[in-house]
C-alpha positions in Angstrom: 81.5 92.7 87.5 84.5 95.4 86.1 84.9 95.7 82.3 89.0 96.2 81.6 88.1 98.3 78.3 92.2 99.3 77.3 94.7 96.5 77.4 97.3 94.6 75.4 97.7 91.3 74.3 101.2 90.6 72.1 104.4 91.4 73.4 104.7 95.2 72.5 108.0 97.1 71.4 109.1 99.2 74.7 110.4 99.0 78.5 107.3 98.3 79.9 106.5 94.7 78.7 107.3 91.1 80.0 106.0 87.6 78.0 103.0 86.3 79.3 100.1 84.0 78.8 96.6 83.8 78.3 95.8 81.7 80.9 97.3 83.7 83.4 95.5 87.1 82.0 92.3 84.6 82.2 94.2 84.0 86.0 94.4 87.4 87.1 91.7 88.3 85.7 89.6 86.1 87.9 91.4 86.9 91.0 90.3 90.5 90.2 86.4 90.1 89.2 87.3 91.8 85.8 84.3 89.7 83.3 86.0 91.5 80.0 89.0 93.1 78.7 89.3 95.0 75.6 92.2 94.2 74.0 94.5 96.2 71.2 97.5 93.7 69.6 100.8 95.2 70.6 102.5 93.7 67.6 99.6 94.9 65.1 99.6 98.3 66.8 103.5 98.9 66.9 104.5 97.0 63.4 101.3 96.0 61.2 101.6 92.9 62.2 97.8 92.0 61.6 98.1 88.2 60.7 100.2 87.5 64.2 97.3 90.1 65.8 94.7 88.5 64.0 95.6 84.8 65.3 95.8 85.3 68.6 92.7 87.7 68.7 90.6 84.7 68.0 92.7 82.2 69.9 92.4 84.1 73.2 88.7 84.6 72.4 88.2 81.0 72.3 90.0 80.2 75.3 88.4 83.0 77.4 85.3 82.3 76.0 84.2 85.6 74.7 86.1 87.3 77.8 88.6 88.8 76.0 87.9 91.1 73.3 89.6 93.5 70.6 89.4 96.5 68.7 90.4 96.4 65.3 93.0 98.6 64.5 94.2 101.1 62.0 96.7 103.1 60.4 96.4 105.8 57.7 99.8 104.9 56.5 98.5 102.0 55.6 94.6 102.6 55.5 93.8 99.7 52.6 95.7 96.6 54.2 94.1 98.1 57.9 90.4 98.1 55.9 90.8 94.7 54.8 91.6 93.3 58.1 88.4 94.9 59.5 85.8 94.3 56.8 87.3 90.3 57.2 86.9 90.7 60.9 83.6 92.7 60.9 81.0 89.7 61.9 83.8 88.3 64.2 82.1 88.9 67.7 85.8 89.4 69.4 85.8 92.9 67.6 83.7 95.6 69.7 85.6 98.7 68.4 88.2 100.2 66.6 91.6 101.4 67.8 94.0 104.4 66.6 97.4 105.6 67.6 98.3 108.7 65.8 101.7 108.9 67.8 102.6 105.8 66.8 101.6 106.4 63.5 103.6 109.5 63.0 99.8 111.0 61.8 98.5 113.5 63.1 95.1 112.9 63.9 92.9 115.3 62.0 94.7 114.3 58.8 92.6 113.2 56.1 94.1 109.5 55.6 91.8 108.7 58.7 88.5 109.8 56.9 88.0 106.2 55.8 88.0 104.7 59.6 85.3 107.2 61.1 83.4 106.5 57.9 83.7 102.5 58.4 82.7 103.8 62.1 79.7 105.4 61.2 78.2 103.1 58.8 78.9 100.5 61.0 78.2 101.8 64.7 81.5 100.9 66.0 83.4 103.2 68.9 86.3 104.5 68.1 88.9 104.6 70.8 92.2 106.4 70.5 96.0 107.5 72.4 95.3 111.0 73.2 98.3 112.3 75.3 99.2 116.1 75.9 102.5 118.0 74.2 105.5 115.9 75.3 109.1 117.9 75.7 110.8 114.4 75.9 108.2 112.5 73.1 107.6 115.0 69.9 105.2 111.9 68.5 102.6 112.8 71.4 101.8 115.8 69.2 100.3 114.3 66.6 98.0 112.2 69.2 96.7 116.2 71.2 92.7 115.9 72.1 92.8 118.8 69.9 92.8 117.2 66.8 90.7 115.3 67.0 88.0 118.0 67.0 87.5 118.0 63.2 86.3 114.4 63.3 84.3 115.0 66.1 82.6 117.9 64.5 81.6 115.8 60.9 81.0 112.8 62.8 78.9 113.1 65.8 76.7 109.6 65.4 80.4 108.2 66.2 80.7 107.7 70.1 84.9 108.4 70.4 86.8 107.5 73.3 90.2 109.6 75.2 92.4 107.0 75.8 94.1 108.1 78.8 92.0 110.9 78.9 94.1 113.6 77.3 97.5 111.9 79.3 98.8 114.3 81.5 98.1 117.7 83.0 96.5 119.5 80.2 96.4 117.0 77.9 93.3 116.0 80.3 92.5 119.6 80.8 91.9 120.2 77.0 90.0 116.9 76.7 87.4 117.6 79.1 87.2 120.9 77.6 86.2 118.9 74.3 84.5 116.5 76.4 81.9 119.7 77.4 81.7 120.6 73.6 81.0 117.1 72.1 78.2 114.3 74.1 79.7 111.1 72.2 83.0 111.6 73.9 84.5 109.2 76.8 87.0 109.1 78.6 89.3 106.1 79.8 91.7 106.2 82.6 94.5 103.8 81.4 97.8 104.1 81.6 100.7 106.0 84.3 98.2 108.9 84.5 98.5 109.3 88.4 97.4 112.3 89.3 95.6 113.1 92.3 91.2 113.6 92.1 90.9 112.7 88.8 87.9 110.0 88.9 86.3 113.6 90.5 87.7 116.3 87.8 86.5 113.6 85.4 83.0 112.8 86.9 82.2 116.7 88.0 82.8 118.2 84.4 81.6 115.4 82.1 79.0 112.8 84.4 79.8 109.7 85.7 78.6 108.3 82.2 81.4 109.1 80.0 84.2 107.4 82.1 85.8 104.1 81.7 88.2 101.8 83.5 91.1 101.0 81.3 94.4 99.6 82.5 97.2 99.8 79.8 97.7 96.2 81.0 100.2 93.8 80.1 102.4 97.8 80.2 100.9 98.7 83.5 99.8 96.2 86.0 95.6 95.9 86.2 95.2 96.6 89.4 96.7 99.9 89.6 93.7 102.1 88.5 91.4 100.2 89.9 92.8 101.2 93.3 92.5 104.7 91.7 88.5 104.3 91.2 88.0 102.1 94.4 90.1 104.9 96.7 88.5 108.2 94.9 86.5 110.4 96.3 83.4 109.8 94.2 79.4 107.7 95.3 79.2 104.2 95.1 77.4 104.8 92.4 79.3 106.5 89.9 82.8 103.8 90.7 80.4 101.0 89.3 79.3 103.3 86.4 83.0 103.3 85.4 84.3 100.1 86.2 81.0 98.5 84.7 78.0 99.8 83.4 79.5 102.7 81.0 81.3 100.0 79.2 78.4 97.3 79.4 76.7 99.9 77.7 79.1 101.3 74.7 80.4 97.6 73.5 76.7 96.0 74.2 77.9 93.6 76.5 74.6 92.4 77.8 75.5 89.7 79.7 77.1 92.8 82.2 74.0 94.5 82.0 71.5 91.8 83.2 
């Protein structure tokens, strides 16, 4: 079984997206032997469409028989609205973690307005996954999600398990993310997105261990097969590939069926 820890239901803004159905996603998941996918709803993430995202998450969870799960989404600019939906869905089995995207929210990851979501995560034992990326000359918003910006809250909330989405993004961002991972054992790394870097799997496993690396695709923006190939073709032990593709996520998100 494979667990995709980073994908997106809902049509998102941007050049990479196209319409799709949950039925088509399930057919692809079956073809690739993906047991679970965890979504950060695109329109909630990018446009604060909380009602739409909530409805489509519930529909996908029901249609998939629980195989499509979701992240709560927190935007510090509308913190109370975000928290209200998080509280409302706290007992909803579809939700297994919390997603942040400081770059979409134009709010640095160290900003005090994120404190309520870290408190929420600690109180309820939920992992946080955030977009992380290197500094970019063509996309200034990425500075808000630089891996180093998360150190403040990692120091203050060591109980909260934290996932570096995209593992820091590009070259120097990945190096910074790994340096932080060496300091903080609660930090995980997902490989979602267009981070097509030679020897990435070996670099991550050699520097932070194979128990803290997670498979993610960034579907629908990226094909799920792209990063599957990066794992399957990596020069790392088979046992490490199994941990990255399934076991680590099953433990982190408490998917008992996948751990059986």
